[in-house]
TIMARBA-75124 format. One record per residue (C-alpha): residue number from 1; chain; x, z, y. Coordinates in Angstrom, 3 decimals. Example, Ala and Ser with C-alpha at 12.3 -4.5 7.8 and 13.67 -1.06 7.14 Angstrom:
+-----+-----+----------+----------+----------+
: seq : mol :       px :       pz :       py :
+-----+-----+----------+----------+----------+
:   1 :   A :   12.300 :    7.800 :   -4.500 :
:   2 :   A :   13.670 :    7.140 :   -1.060 :
+-----+-----+----------+----------+----------+
***
This chain:
+-----+-----+----------+----------+----------+
: seq : mol :       px :       pz :       py :
+-----+-----+----------+----------+----------+
:   1 :   A :   77.413 :  132.313 :   65.355 :
:   2 :   A :   79.264 :  129.217 :   64.126 :
:   3 :   A :   76.227 :  127.060 :   64.903 :
:   4 :   A :   76.161 :  128.308 :   68.538 :
:   5 :   A :   79.839 :  127.470 :   68.901 :
:   6 :   A :   79.219 :  123.925 :   67.647 :
:   7 :   A :   76.263 :  123.464 :   70.029 :
:   8 :   A :   78.212 :  124.764 :   73.040 :
:   9 :   A :   81.218 :  122.621 :   72.134 :
:  10 :   A :   78.977 :  119.551 :   71.897 :
:  11 :   A :   77.377 :  120.316 :   75.262 :
:  12 :   A :   80.760 :  120.835 :   76.873 :
:  13 :   A :   82.042 :  117.529 :   75.489 :
:  14 :   A :   78.912 :  115.714 :   76.694 :
:  15 :   A :   79.320 :  117.219 :   80.164 :
:  16 :   A :   82.988 :  116.216 :   80.295 :
:  17 :   A :   82.107 :  112.661 :   79.236 :
:  18 :   A :   79.460 :  112.394 :   81.971 :
:  19 :   A :   81.904 :  113.661 :   84.579 :
:  20 :   A :   84.556 :  111.202 :   83.411 :
:  21 :   A :   82.142 :  108.261 :   83.517 :
:  22 :   A :   80.934 :  109.138 :   87.000 :
:  23 :   A :   84.480 :  109.597 :   88.214 :
:  24 :   A :   85.535 :  106.170 :   86.931 :
:  25 :   A :   83.214 :  104.385 :   89.347 :
:  26 :   A :   85.080 :  105.811 :   92.348 :
:  27 :   A :   87.567 :  103.508 :   94.005 :
:  28 :   A :   90.284 :  104.143 :   96.578 :
:  29 :   A :   90.139 :  103.075 :  100.214 :
:  30 :   A :   93.482 :  102.575 :  101.933 :
:  31 :   A :   94.335 :  101.456 :  105.459 :
:  32 :   A :   97.437 :   99.293 :  105.097 :
:  33 :   A :   97.785 :   98.173 :  108.728 :
:  34 :   A :   96.421 :   99.259 :  112.085 :
:  35 :   A :   96.263 :  102.944 :  111.106 :
:  36 :   A :   96.433 :  103.988 :  114.764 :
:  37 :   A :   93.028 :  102.341 :  115.333 :
:  38 :   A :   91.327 :  104.186 :  112.454 :
:  39 :   A :   90.182 :  107.742 :  113.134 :
:  40 :   A :   88.158 :  108.650 :  110.060 :
:  41 :   A :   87.348 :  107.100 :  106.695 :
:  42 :   A :   86.701 :  108.325 :  103.168 :
:  43 :   A :   89.671 :  108.084 :  100.796 :
:  44 :   A :   87.366 :  107.134 :   97.889 :
:  45 :   A :   83.833 :  105.845 :   97.401 :
:  46 :   A :   81.524 :  104.946 :   94.538 :
:  47 :   A :   80.622 :  101.335 :   93.809 :
:  48 :   A :   77.561 :  100.367 :   95.894 :
:  49 :   A :   77.974 :  103.264 :   98.350 :
:  50 :   A :   77.798 :  102.491 :  102.089 :
:  51 :   A :   81.161 :  103.385 :  103.625 :
:  52 :   A :   81.602 :  104.178 :  107.317 :
:  53 :   A :   84.974 :  103.759 :  109.018 :
:  54 :   A :   85.369 :  105.246 :  112.500 :
:  55 :   A :   87.664 :  103.130 :  114.670 :
:  56 :   A :   88.934 :  103.054 :  118.200 :
:  57 :   A :   86.780 :  101.403 :  120.802 :
:  58 :   A :   88.843 :   98.850 :  122.687 :
:  59 :   A :   88.183 :   97.209 :  126.028 :
:  60 :   A :   89.156 :   93.631 :  126.870 :
:  61 :   A :   89.829 :   92.979 :  123.163 :
:  62 :   A :   88.162 :   92.621 :  119.769 :
:  63 :   A :   88.867 :   94.949 :  116.867 :
:  64 :   A :   88.638 :   93.457 :  113.371 :
:  65 :   A :   88.567 :   95.103 :  109.961 :
:  66 :   A :   89.597 :   92.780 :  107.143 :
:  67 :   A :   89.536 :   93.552 :  103.436 :
:  68 :   A :   85.796 :   93.763 :  102.850 :
:  69 :   A :   82.681 :   92.092 :  104.209 :
:  70 :   A :   81.161 :   94.523 :  106.648 :
:  71 :   A :   80.030 :   94.829 :  110.224 :
:  72 :   A :   80.354 :   97.001 :  113.294 :
:  73 :   A :   77.016 :   98.796 :  113.434 :
:  74 :   A :   77.920 :  100.204 :  116.854 :
:  75 :   A :   81.129 :  100.321 :  118.880 :
:  76 :   A :   83.726 :  102.255 :  116.923 :
:  77 :   A :   81.741 :  102.381 :  113.658 :
:  78 :   A :   82.337 :   99.827 :  110.900 :
:  79 :   A :   80.309 :   99.865 :  107.672 :
:  80 :   A :   80.584 :   98.083 :  104.349 :
:  81 :   A :   79.254 :   98.430 :  100.827 :
:  82 :   A :   81.940 :   99.592 :   98.410 :
:  83 :   A :   82.766 :   96.893 :   95.846 :
:  84 :   A :   83.711 :   97.619 :   92.242 :
:  85 :   A :   87.423 :   97.771 :   93.089 :
:  86 :   A :   89.895 :   99.488 :   95.401 :
:  87 :   A :   89.822 :   98.377 :   99.046 :
:  88 :   A :   92.736 :   97.804 :  101.414 :
:  89 :   A :   91.702 :   97.670 :  105.075 :
:  90 :   A :   93.708 :   95.730 :  107.652 :
:  91 :   A :   92.688 :   96.685 :  111.182 :
:  92 :   A :   93.827 :   94.443 :  114.040 :
:  93 :   A :   93.116 :   94.101 :  117.747 :
:  94 :   A :   93.015 :   90.674 :  119.349 :
:  95 :   A :   92.976 :   90.442 :  123.148 :
:  96 :   A :   90.100 :   88.537 :  124.729 :
:  97 :   A :   91.408 :   85.533 :  126.691 :
:  98 :   A :   88.940 :   86.398 :  129.490 :
:  99 :   A :   90.017 :   90.060 :  129.636 :
: 100 :   A :   91.663 :   91.531 :  132.693 :
+-----+-----+----------+----------+----------+
***
């Protein structure tokens, strides 16, 4: 009986350690400006994970997301690979000089 308790305790501790280690690789994503242009984004992501941020589509202007190297894969959808740190996104709209 005592041996089973020791085995189960060891397994539980190992499981908790694995969960803690996996959880440590998650980092926060925060929008610190231009929140009105961001519709959907994950609050956390694991290092190396592809993150998708859904943004407004703007006409006669360009929308930029600063804070990480990424790209608009289609209008209104910005993607980047999560670095090994928290990310602060700054979303801005700059009017095109040729816009109406």
